[in-house]
N, C-alpha and C positions, 0 to 999 in steps of 0.2 A: 117277880116271874119267876115260872116254876123250874125248875134244873131238869136238865133235858138228859138224857143218856147219850153217850159221843160213839157208842155202839150204833144208835138209831140213825147218828147223822153221816158217820163215816161208810162209806159205799154206796151210799144213796145214790141213783141212779137219774138221770133226767133226759131230756132229747132238746136238739137245738133246734128252734123256732126257726129264727131269721137273725139278719144281722140288726144291730141299732140302725135304722134309717132315718135320716133326717131329712130337709126340703130338695136339697140338693145331688146331695151324696150318701152312699150307706158310711158308717163309722164299721170298717173291717176289724178295729179291734176289740170292737164292743157286741156282744150277742144276747139276745134272748134265750132264757131257757127256761124250759117249764117241768116242772117236775109234780107228777100225774098220783104218785103211788105215796104220799108222805103217810106216817103213823099218824094216828088219831091224836096225840101229845103234841106233835111237831105242830108246829106254825112255822110259814114261811121267813116270818123274821128272824128265825134262830139260824137260818142259813147265811147270814150279813156277815162278811167277815169271813167266810171259809175260802179253803183252798181249793180249785176245780180241776179238773185234768182232761183233756180231749185227746182221744188216741186215736189217728188216722193214719193209716197204711202203717208206715214203721216210725213215724214222728209221734212226739208227744208234745201236746201246748198245754201250758199250767197258766192259769188265770187266778182271779180270786173273784167273789160276790160282790158288789158295792152297792145295791139297791134293788127293792122291791118293784116288781114291774106287772100291777094286776092283784090276783088272788092266788094263783098257781104259777107264778113266772115270776123270775130276777133277771137282772143284768148283769153281766161281768164283762171285766175288761182283762185282755192280756199285752203281754209284752212286745208278740209280734201279732202281725194281721195273721188270721187265717183264711185257707182256700175256700173257694166257695162250694167244694165238694163236702164238705161236711155238713151242710145242711141236708138233714133230714136222713142220714148215713150212719153220722158217728153219736155215740152215746157218751153223755158226760158223766163224770165218777166224783162224787167228794172225795178227797184224801187226805184231809187234815182239818 
């Protein structure tokens, strides 16, 4: 695996696509996040295990990326559930 510069990863911006939805109920602790503007050397698999942060109003929600979801998206899990208003209006930043 090629080494990736941490400066390319930290500060990367993503968009919340949706909650992870099951047959009967959505999982409000798990989000699907899309990263459109990845640097050419960076693959989506390099983001697994990274800490992310969602800022909504004055609250910060921290979680971690735990799995890939398609070509340009990942799944992230949080300790607390996020409100539905974060969909589409909030940005996600990789902090660690």
